C-alpha positions in Angstrom: 32.9 2.7 -0.2 36.5 2.2 -0.8 37.3 2.8 2.9 34.5 0.4 3.9 35.7 -2.2 1.5 39.3 -2.0 2.8 38.2 -3.3 6.3 39.0 -6.9 7.0 36.1 -9.4 7.4 37.1 -9.6 11.1 36.9 -5.8 11.5 33.5 -5.7 9.8 32.1 -8.5 12.0 33.6 -7.0 15.3 32.3 -3.5 14.6 28.9 -4.9 13.4 28.5 -6.8 16.7 29.2 -3.6 18.6 26.6 -1.7 16.5 24.0 -4.5 17.0 24.7 -4.5 20.8 24.0 -0.8 20.9 20.9 -1.1 18.7 19.3 -3.8 20.8 19.7 -1.5 23.9 17.9 1.4 22.3 14.5 2.1 23.8 13.1 2.4 20.2 14.3 -1.1 19.4 13.2 -2.6 22.7 9.7 -1.2 22.3 9.3 -2.3 18.6 7.3 -5.5 18.1 8.1 -5.5 14.4 11.4 -4.5 12.8 12.2 -4.1 9.1 15.8 -4.8 8.2 17.8 -4.9 5.0 20.0 -8.0 4.6 23.7 -7.1 4.5 25.7 -7.4 1.4 29.4 -7.1 0.7 31.1 -4.9 3.4 27.9 -3.4 4.8 27.2 -3.5 8.6 26.2 -7.1 9.2 22.4 -7.3 9.8 22.0 -11.1 9.9 23.1 -11.4 13.5 20.6 -8.6 14.3 17.8 -10.4 12.4 18.6 -13.7 14.3 18.6 -11.8 17.6 15.3 -10.1 16.8 13.7 -13.4 15.9 15.0 -15.1 19.0 13.5 -12.4 21.2 10.1 -13.0 19.5 10.1 -9.8 17.4 8.6 -10.1 13.9 11.1 -9.3 11.2 10.3 -7.9 7.8 12.9 -8.0 5.0 12.8 -6.2 1.6 12.0 -7.7 -1.8 13.2 -5.5 -4.7 10.5 -4.8 -7.2 12.5 -3.5 -10.2 9.5 -2.7 -12.2 8.1 -0.1 -9.8 11.5 0.7 -8.4 10.2 0.1 -4.9 10.7 -2.4 -2.0 8.0 -4.8 -0.8 8.4 -6.1 2.7 7.9 -9.8 3.7 7.9 -11.3 7.1 10.5 -14.0 7.6 10.7 -16.8 10.2 14.4 -17.4 9.7 17.4 -16.7 7.5 16.9 -20.1 5.8 14.0 -18.5 3.9 16.3 -16.2 2.0 18.0 -16.6 -1.4 19.8 -14.2 -3.8 17.3 -12.0 -5.6 17.5 -8.7 -7.5 21.1 -7.2 -7.5 22.1 -10.6 -6.0 21.0 -9.4 -2.5 19.3 -11.9 -0.2 15.6 -11.7 -0.1 12.7 -14.0 0.8 12.2 -16.9 -1.6 8.8 -16.5 -3.4 7.4 -19.6 -1.6 8.1 -17.8 1.7 6.6 -14.4 0.8 4.3 -13.1 3.6 3.9 -9.5 2.4 3.3 -7.0 5.2 2.6 -3.3 5.3 5.8 -1.4 6.3 3.6 0.7 8.6 3.5 -2.2 11.0 7.3 -1.8 11.7 8.3 0.2 14.8 11.9 0.4 13.6 13.3 0.3 10.0 17.0 -0.2 9.4 18.4 1.6 6.4 21.7 1.0 4.6 23.9 3.7 3.0 27.3 4.4 1.6 27.9 7.6 3.6 26.0 9.4 6.3 26.0 12.8 7.9 25.2 13.9 11.5 21.8 15.2 10.3 20.8 11.7 9.2 21.1 12.3 5.5 22.6 9.5 3.5 24.3 8.8 0.2 22.8 5.7 -1.2 23.2 3.8 -4.5 21.2 6.3 -6.5 18.3 4.0 -7.3 15.9 5.6 -4.8 14.6 2.4 -3.2 15.2 3.4 0.4 14.2 7.0 -0.3 10.8 5.7 -1.2 10.7 3.7 2.1 11.6 6.8 4.1 8.8 8.8 2.4 6.1 6.3 3.2 7.1 5.6 6.8 4.6 6.8 9.4 5.8 9.3 12.1 5.7 6.6 14.8 8.2 4.4 13.0 11.9 5.1 13.7 14.3 5.0 10.8 17.8 4.0 11.9 20.9 4.1 9.7 23.6 1.5 10.4 27.1 2.6 9.6 30.7 2.3 10.5 32.4 5.4 11.9 34.4 5.8 8.7 31.2 6.2 6.7 30.1 9.3 8.7 31.0 12.7 7.2 30.2 16.3 8.0 27.6 16.6 5.2 26.5 14.5 2.3 25.1 16.0 -0.9 21.3 16.5 -0.6 18.6 16.8 -3.2 15.3 18.5 -2.6 13.3 15.4 -1.8 15.9 13.5 0.3 14.8 12.5 3.7 16.9 11.8 6.8 16.8 9.0 9.2 16.0 9.5 12.9 19.2 7.9 14.2 22.6 6.8 12.9 24.3 4.1 14.9 28.0 3.3 14.5 30.4 1.2 16.5 31.2 4.2 18.8 28.1 6.5 18.8 24.4 6.9 18.5 23.6 10.1 16.6 20.1 11.3 17.3 19.2 13.5 14.3 17.1 16.5 15.1 15.1 17.6 12.1 13.5 21.0 11.7 
């Protein structure tokens, strides 16, 4: 995280735009009618331009709402970024008056954040388990994509018995297709 945080805002935005360009050219993304995306926070890969682009191309966009009580994420469809406000952990999420809860199973592509990634698609998250739960309940036809900067990719992250990998990791210079046994 320290390396990620040391990047300038200009670097984060330039690399993020390269990542988004790559993502929007992926066949999995092009085919998806519905995408689910986290909303970037701090020095994470910027997802707001991706969300805007998806909405402009008539894709439906689902954004997570943190349910601290059940330690899970609900997903709500948004029509624009103006429907978001700081929620749990100060992360942008749909304002209650704009909640349109949808089943995550409708999403063809789900974008997943992480602190560090390995080439097998495993991630080091924040330890709260929210996105692990998302990965567990995704249907096989949905594609989970980790968004990361090159500096976040390592040989191997620590793994626990129940950790699940994503299908792809996209950085500013590569698309890693993770092949799982």
